[in-house]
C-alpha positions in Angstrom: 13.1 -17.3 -9.9 15.7 -18.4 -7.3 15.4 -20.4 -4.1 16.6 -17.4 -2.1 13.9 -15.2 -3.6 11.2 -17.8 -3.0 12.2 -18.2 0.7 12.4 -14.5 1.2 8.9 -14.0 -0.3 7.3 -16.8 1.7 9.0 -15.7 5.0 7.8 -12.1 4.6 4.3 -13.3 3.6 4.0 -15.5 6.7 5.5 -12.8 8.9 2.9 -10.3 7.6 0.0 -12.7 8.3 1.3 -13.3 11.9 2.0 -9.7 12.7 -1.4 -8.4 11.3 -3.2 -11.2 13.1 -1.6 -10.3 16.4 -2.3 -6.6 16.0 -6.0 -7.3 15.3 -7.0 -10.3 17.4 -4.9 -9.6 20.5 -6.6 -6.2 21.2 -9.9 -7.7 20.2 -9.5 -10.4 22.8 -11.3 -12.9 20.6 -11.1 -14.8 17.4 -14.7 -14.0 16.8 -13.7 -10.6 15.3 -15.2 -11.4 11.9 -14.2 -8.1 10.4 -10.5 -9.1 11.0 -11.0 -12.5 9.2 -12.6 -10.7 6.3 -9.8 -8.1 6.1 -7.1 -10.7 6.3 -8.8 -12.7 3.6 -9.1 -9.9 1.1 -5.6 -8.6 2.0 -3.5 -11.8 1.9 -5.2 -13.9 -0.7 -4.7 -11.4 -3.5 -1.2 -10.6 -2.1 -0.3 -14.3 -2.3 -1.6 -14.6 -5.9 0.1 -11.5 -7.0 3.3 -12.7 -5.5 3.1 -16.0 -7.3 2.5 -14.2 -10.6 5.5 -11.9 -10.1 7.7 -14.8 -8.9 7.3 -16.6 -12.3 6.7 -13.7 -14.7 8.8 -10.9 -13.2 11.1 -12.0 -10.3 13.1 -8.8 -10.5 10.0 -6.7 -9.8 9.2 -9.0 -6.8 12.7 -8.6 -5.5 12.3 -4.8 -5.7 9.0 -4.9 -3.9 10.4 -7.0 -1.1 13.2 -4.5 -0.5 11.8 -1.8 1.8 15.1 -0.4 3.2 15.3 3.3 2.4 18.6 5.0 2.0 17.3 8.5 2.3 16.5 9.9 5.8 13.3 11.6 4.7 11.9 8.4 3.2 13.0 6.4 6.2 11.0 8.8 8.4 7.9 8.4 6.1 8.2 4.6 6.4 8.3 4.8 10.2 5.3 7.1 10.4 3.4 4.8 8.1 4.3 1.8 10.3 3.1 3.7 13.4 -0.2 4.5 11.6 -0.8 0.9 10.8 0.0 -0.3 14.3 -2.3 2.3 15.9 -5.1 1.8 13.4 -5.1 -2.0 13.7 -4.8 -2.0 17.5 -7.6 0.6 17.9 -9.8 -1.4 15.5 -9.3 -4.5 17.7 -10.1 -2.5 20.9 -13.1 -1.0 19.2 -14.5 -4.5 18.6 -13.7 -5.6 22.2 -15.4 -2.6 23.9 -18.0 -1.9 21.2 -17.2 1.8 21.0 -18.5 2.8 17.5 -19.4 -0.1 15.3 -20.0 0.5 11.6 -23.0 -1.2 10.0 -22.4 -4.3 7.9 -23.2 -2.5 4.6 -20.3 -0.1 5.2 -18.0 -3.0 6.0 -18.9 -4.8 2.7 -18.7 -1.6 0.7 -15.2 -1.1 2.1 -14.3 -4.6 1.1 -15.5 -4.0 -2.5 -13.5 -0.7 -2.6 -10.4 -2.5 -1.2 -10.6 -5.3 -3.9 -11.1 -2.8 -6.7 -8.2 -0.7 -5.4 -6.1 -3.9 -5.4 -6.9 -4.5 -9.0 -5.8 -0.9 -9.7 -2.6 -1.5 -7.8 -1.9 -4.7 -9.8 -2.4 -2.7 -13.1 0.1 -0.2 -11.9 2.6 -3.0 -11.3 1.9 -4.3 -14.7 2.5 -1.0 -16.4 5.7 0.0 -14.5 8.3 -2.7 -13.8 10.6 -0.1 -12.2 8.4 0.1 -9.1 10.6 -0.6 -6.1 9.5 0.2 -2.6 12.4 2.6 -2.1 12.9 6.0 -3.7 15.7 5.6 -6.3 16.6 5.9 -9.9 17.4 2.5 -11.3 19.8 1.6 -14.1 18.1 1.8 -17.4 14.9 3.3 -15.9 12.7 5.2 -18.3 9.7 7.5 -17.8 6.4 5.7 -18.1 3.8 8.1 -19.5 1.1 5.8 -20.8 -2.0 4.1 -19.3 -2.6 5.3 -15.7 0.6 7.2 -15.8 -0.9 9.4 -18.5 -3.6 10.5 -16.0 -1.6 11.0 -12.8 2.1 10.8 -12.1 1.8 8.5 -9.1 -1.1 6.1 -9.7 0.4 3.6 -7.2 -0.1 6.1 -4.4 -3.6 6.8 -5.7 -4.4 3.1 -5.4 -2.8 2.8 -1.9 -4.8 5.7 -0.6 -8.0 3.9 -1.6 -6.6 0.7 -0.2 -5.6 2.1 3.2 -8.7 4.2 3.7 -10.9 1.2 3.0 -9.1 -0.9 5.6 -10.7 0.6 8.7 -14.1 0.4 7.0 -13.7 -3.3 6.6 -12.5 -3.5 10.2 -15.6 -1.6 11.3 -13.9 1.2 13.1 -14.5 4.9 12.7 -11.7 5.8 15.0 -9.2 3.8 13.0 -10.5 5.6 9.8 -9.5 8.9 11.4 -6.1 7.5 12.2 -5.7 6.3 8.6 -6.6 9.8 7.3 -3.0 10.7 8.2 -1.8 8.6 5.3 -2.5 11.1 2.5 -0.4 13.7 4.5 2.4 11.2 5.0 2.4 10.2 1.3 2.4 13.8 0.2 5.7 14.3 2.0 7.1 11.2 0.3 6.0 12.3 -3.2 7.7 15.7 -2.9 11.0 14.1 -2.0 10.5 11.4 -4.7 9.8 13.8 -7.4 12.9 15.8 -6.5 15.0 12.6 -6.8 13.5 11.6 -10.1 13.8 15.1 -11.6 17.5 15.1 -10.8 18.3 11.6 -11.9 15.8 10.5 -14.5 15.9 11.9 -18.0 12.7 13.4 -19.3 11.0 13.4 -15.9 10.8 17.2 -15.8 9.1 17.2 -19.2 6.7 14.4 -17.9 5.7 16.7 -15.0 4.7 19.4 -17.4 2.7 16.9 -19.5 0.9 15.2 -16.6 0.0 17.9 -14.2 -1.7 16.0 -11.4 0.2 13.8 -8.9 -2.5 11.5 -7.5 -6.0 12.9 -8.0 -7.1 14.2 -11.4 -8.2 17.9 -11.4 -7.3 18.2 -7.7 -3.7 17.4 -6.9 
């Protein structure tokens, strides 16, 4: 762990809290939007704890996760589309609370929170299994194919976890309209996977054989 990495991680964490807070509470017009407080709690507390663990146990992985600058044009477009999805989904959720358009019942909200936390545990397990997981599509020096654990079930378990994470977010926020917006994420991530697999197959030894061994990308028996 270095001082530079520590400051970078803390700065991005604080910036994330501020930005998400603005996107939710400003449209809501009130700090009484309890769904937003619940969401920020289950999002940022596990994120902070995961960051602390990575900072001491695997600072190289943390550095990779903090780097989100894509070199490929296709992946850069995917990131921009994902960003627009988040902005639109959060703002609409806030407006939904303010104007009481379609409010989901509390049991749906709490069910969404449980799904979110379980998905985060799945996400953490993927990080534990694969230390090559950067946020950009690239083949790293010394990278090897991981084909055990969750990677023996689907080729992209991280994306499986993020789909569950992101689709549970609007449920926690209590907004059906935001849920419809977040349904664009599987389409966006499918585009990313196609390009990512092309890069890995060209640059990572044994990846073509791994694709034949593990047939499904994200959802067993479906895709």
